[in-house]
C-alpha positions as CSV (number, residue, x, y, z in Angstrom):
1,M,-1.9,5.9,-25.1
2,K,0.1,2.8,-25.9
3,E,2.8,4.7,-27.8
4,V,3.2,7.4,-25.3
5,L,4.3,4.2,-23.0
6,R,6.3,2.7,-25.0
7,K,8.5,5.9,-25.0
8,V,8.4,6.3,-20.7
9,F,9.1,2.4,-20.9
10,W,11.5,3.0,-23.9
11,P,15.2,1.0,-21.4
12,I,13.2,-2.0,-20.6
13,L,11.8,-2.6,-24.1
14,L,14.8,-1.7,-26.2
15,F,17.1,-4.4,-23.8
16,F,14.2,-7.2,-25.0
17,E,13.2,-6.1,-28.7
18,K,17.6,-5.3,-29.8
19,G,18.6,-7.5,-32.5
20,E,17.0,-10.2,-35.0
21,S,13.8,-11.4,-34.6
22,A,13.3,-14.5,-31.9
23,E,11.4,-17.5,-33.3
24,G,9.3,-19.9,-31.1
25,Y,6.2,-17.2,-30.1
26,R,2.5,-18.1,-28.6
27,P,-0.1,-15.9,-27.7
28,S,0.2,-18.1,-24.6
29,H,3.5,-16.5,-23.8
30,R,1.9,-13.1,-23.3
31,K,-0.9,-14.4,-21.1
32,I,1.6,-16.5,-18.5
33,L,4.0,-13.4,-18.9
34,L,0.6,-11.2,-18.0
35,A,0.7,-13.4,-15.0
36,V,3.7,-14.2,-13.7
37,G,4.4,-10.2,-13.6
38,L,0.7,-9.8,-11.6
39,L,2.0,-12.5,-9.3
40,F,5.6,-10.7,-8.4
41,L,3.7,-7.7,-7.8
42,V,1.3,-9.3,-5.2
43,L,4.3,-10.9,-3.9
44,S,5.9,-7.3,-3.1
45,G,2.5,-5.9,-1.8
46,V,2.1,-9.1,0.7
47,S,6.5,-8.8,1.5
48,L,5.6,-5.2,2.0
49,L,2.5,-5.2,4.6
50,A,5.1,-7.9,5.8
51,A,7.7,-5.6,6.8
52,L,5.3,-2.7,7.6
53,V,3.9,-5.5,10.9
54,A,7.4,-6.9,11.4
55,E,8.7,-3.2,11.2
56,T,11.9,-3.5,9.8
57,L,14.2,-3.1,6.7
58,G,15.5,-6.2,6.3
59,A,13.2,-7.2,3.8
60,L,13.3,-3.7,1.5
61,F,15.3,-5.5,-1.2
62,P,12.8,-8.5,-1.6
63,I,10.0,-5.8,-2.1
64,I,12.7,-4.1,-4.7
65,L,13.3,-7.1,-6.7
66,F,9.8,-8.7,-6.6
67,F,8.7,-5.3,-7.9
68,V,11.2,-4.9,-10.6
69,I,10.6,-8.5,-12.2
70,G,6.7,-7.6,-11.7
71,L,6.5,-4.6,-13.7
72,V,9.2,-5.6,-16.1
73,C,7.1,-8.7,-16.8
74,L,4.1,-6.6,-17.7
75,V,6.0,-4.0,-19.6
76,V,7.1,-6.5,-22.0
77,G,3.7,-8.2,-21.5
78,F,1.5,-5.5,-22.3
79,L,3.3,-3.1,-24.7
80,G,6.2,-5.5,-25.8
81,S,6.3,-6.8,-29.4
82,D,6.0,-10.6,-30.0
83,S,10.0,-10.7,-30.7
84,A,10.7,-9.5,-26.8
85,V,8.1,-12.0,-25.6
86,A,9.9,-15.1,-27.3
87,R,12.9,-13.8,-26.0
88,I,12.2,-13.1,-22.3
89,W,10.8,-16.8,-22.5
90,G,14.7,-17.9,-24.6
91,N,15.2,-19.1,-27.9
92,R,13.8,-23.0,-28.2
């Protein structure tokens, strides 16, 4: 199943896994990345709910932005290599 999902999300993973291996990976980085991704998806859902209640399309940009950030965090957190997780945090 993981390999199928890696093939589906290869454009996202390719961006973070290209180049040399990143240093400074810790297992806690992956857990924090998953938590941040979940928080962004919740924020996207809350924004969608608020937009529906207010009946406005002005909230469409934040909804899409929060959803994409959350999706990228979850994809890299669940499917990415240790190098991809370290690269998303930056080399320190």
